C-alpha positions in Angstrom: -48.2 -13.8 -66.0 -46.2 -11.3 -68.0 -45.3 -9.5 -64.8 -43.9 -12.7 -63.2 -41.8 -13.5 -66.3 -40.2 -10.0 -66.4 -39.3 -10.1 -62.7 -38.0 -13.6 -63.0 -35.8 -12.5 -65.9 -34.4 -9.6 -63.9 -33.8 -11.9 -60.9 -31.8 -14.3 -63.2 -29.7 -11.4 -64.6 -28.9 -10.1 -61.1 -28.0 -13.6 -59.9 -25.6 -13.9 -62.8 -24.0 -10.6 -61.9 -23.6 -11.6 -58.3 -21.9 -14.8 -59.5 -19.4 -12.7 -61.3 -20.1 -13.5 -64.9 -19.5 -9.9 -65.9 -22.9 -9.0 -67.2 -24.0 -5.4 -66.6 -27.3 -4.2 -65.2 -28.9 -4.2 -61.7 -27.2 -0.8 -61.0 -24.2 -2.3 -59.1 -20.6 -2.1 -60.2 -18.8 -5.5 -60.5 -16.5 -6.2 -57.6 -12.8 -6.1 -58.5 -10.7 -8.8 -56.9 -7.0 -8.4 -56.2 -4.6 -11.0 -57.6 -2.8 -13.0 -54.9 0.4 -11.4 -53.8 3.4 -13.5 -53.0 4.8 -12.8 -49.5 8.5 -12.2 -49.6 10.5 -12.2 -46.4 13.0 -9.4 -46.2 16.6 -10.5 -46.4 18.6 -9.9 -43.2 20.9 -6.9 -43.3 24.5 -7.8 -43.5 26.9 -6.0 -41.1 30.1 -4.9 -42.8 33.1 -3.2 -41.1 32.8 0.5 -41.0 36.2 1.1 -42.5 38.0 -1.4 -44.8 41.4 -2.7 -43.7 44.1 -1.1 -45.8 46.5 -3.9 -46.5 48.9 -1.6 -48.3 49.6 0.4 -45.2 52.2 -2.1 -43.9 50.3 -2.6 -40.6 49.6 -6.1 -39.4 46.2 -7.5 -40.4 44.3 -9.0 -37.5 44.4 -12.8 -37.6 40.6 -13.1 -37.5 40.1 -11.0 -40.7 40.2 -12.7 -44.1 41.3 -10.4 -46.9 38.8 -10.8 -49.6 39.1 -9.0 -52.9 36.6 -7.9 -55.5 36.5 -9.8 -58.8 36.2 -7.6 -61.9 34.6 -8.4 -65.2 34.8 -7.2 -68.8 32.0 -5.1 -70.4 28.9 -7.2 -71.0 30.6 -10.4 -69.8 30.1 -12.7 -66.8 32.9 -15.2 -67.4 35.8 -15.0 -65.0 38.8 -13.1 -66.5 42.2 -14.8 -66.6 43.7 -12.1 -64.3 40.9 -12.6 -61.8 41.4 -16.4 -61.3 44.3 -15.9 -58.8 42.1 -13.4 -56.9 39.4 -16.0 -56.6 41.9 -18.6 -55.5 43.2 -16.4 -52.7 39.6 -15.6 -51.7 38.9 -19.4 -51.6 42.0 -20.0 -49.6 40.9 -17.3 -47.0 37.4 -18.8 -46.8 38.7 -22.4 -46.5 40.9 -21.4 -43.6 37.8 -20.8 -41.5 34.9 -23.0 -42.3 32.6 -21.1 -40.0 32.7 -18.0 -42.3 30.0 -17.5 -44.8 30.2 -15.3 -47.9 27.7 -13.2 -49.8 28.6 -12.5 -53.4 27.1 -9.3 -54.7 26.9 -8.9 -58.5 27.4 -5.4 -59.8 27.3 -3.7 -63.2 28.0 -0.3 -64.7 25.3 2.1 -65.6 24.9 1.1 -69.2 22.1 -1.2 -70.1 18.5 -1.5 -68.8 17.9 -2.2 -65.1 16.4 -5.6 -65.9 19.4 -6.6 -68.0 21.9 -5.4 -65.4 20.2 -7.3 -62.6 20.4 -10.5 -64.7 24.0 -9.8 -65.6 24.9 -9.1 -62.0 23.3 -12.4 -61.0 25.3 -14.3 -63.7 28.5 -12.6 -62.4 27.8 -13.6 -58.8 26.9 -17.2 -59.9 30.2 -17.4 -61.9 32.2 -16.5 -58.8 30.2 -18.9 -56.7 30.8 -21.8 -59.1 34.6 -21.0 -59.2 34.7 -20.9 -55.3 32.8 -24.2 -55.2 35.4 -25.8 -57.6 38.1 -24.6 -55.1 36.5 -26.4 -52.2 34.2 -23.8 -50.6 30.9 -25.4 -49.7 27.9 -24.1 -51.5 26.0 -24.0 -48.2 28.3 -21.2 -47.1 27.8 -19.1 -50.3 24.8 -16.8 -51.1 24.5 -14.5 -54.0 22.6 -11.3 -54.7 22.5 -9.0 -57.7 22.4 -5.3 -57.4 22.9 -4.6 -61.1 23.7 -0.9 -61.4 22.0 0.1 -58.1 25.1 0.4 -55.9 27.9 1.8 -58.0 31.4 2.1 -56.5 32.1 5.0 -58.8 29.5 7.5 -60.2 31.4 9.1 -63.1 30.6 8.2 -66.7 34.1 7.1 -67.7 35.6 3.8 -68.8 37.8 3.5 -65.7 34.8 4.2 -63.4 32.6 1.7 -65.3 35.4 -0.9 -64.9 35.3 -0.5 -61.2 31.6 -1.0 -61.1 31.7 -4.2 -63.2 32.5 -6.5 -60.2 31.6 -9.2 -57.8 31.9 -7.9 -54.3 32.4 -10.6 -51.6 31.2 -9.9 -48.1 32.4 -12.3 -45.4 30.2 -12.7 -42.3 
């Protein structure tokens, strides 16, 4: 009788282990399960012109090309500066002239701050430009945003003028 009780007890312990209750014994390691991973579709690559059009050269700009300018921000800020409002208005005018064009607004930051902070700040900058464009009549369905934070600097020197050129919203028309 004692033999049957001992084996029954061992059988119960092993059954609990198999059920995943975390008890140890029976000589097998518990099975580790992976947490579910969210599947993210890669974003399509955006084709940009190989060389930007130099509007200061005096040459005529092709009619099918909209001149879109970057929008610059102050340090640690995402509100649109007063001197950038006219730039956004001109960008909106160019976008509204051809309703088939879509725009990607890329938010960028300088190298100061953590990566997480700069990604969030770049997103806020892109969203501020998007909201401004929407208020000027550009449909939200034509605007997408993306933050690169400090990942794609325009200038790589550690100077104030370089940092200023990296604190921007870059608009890519497609």
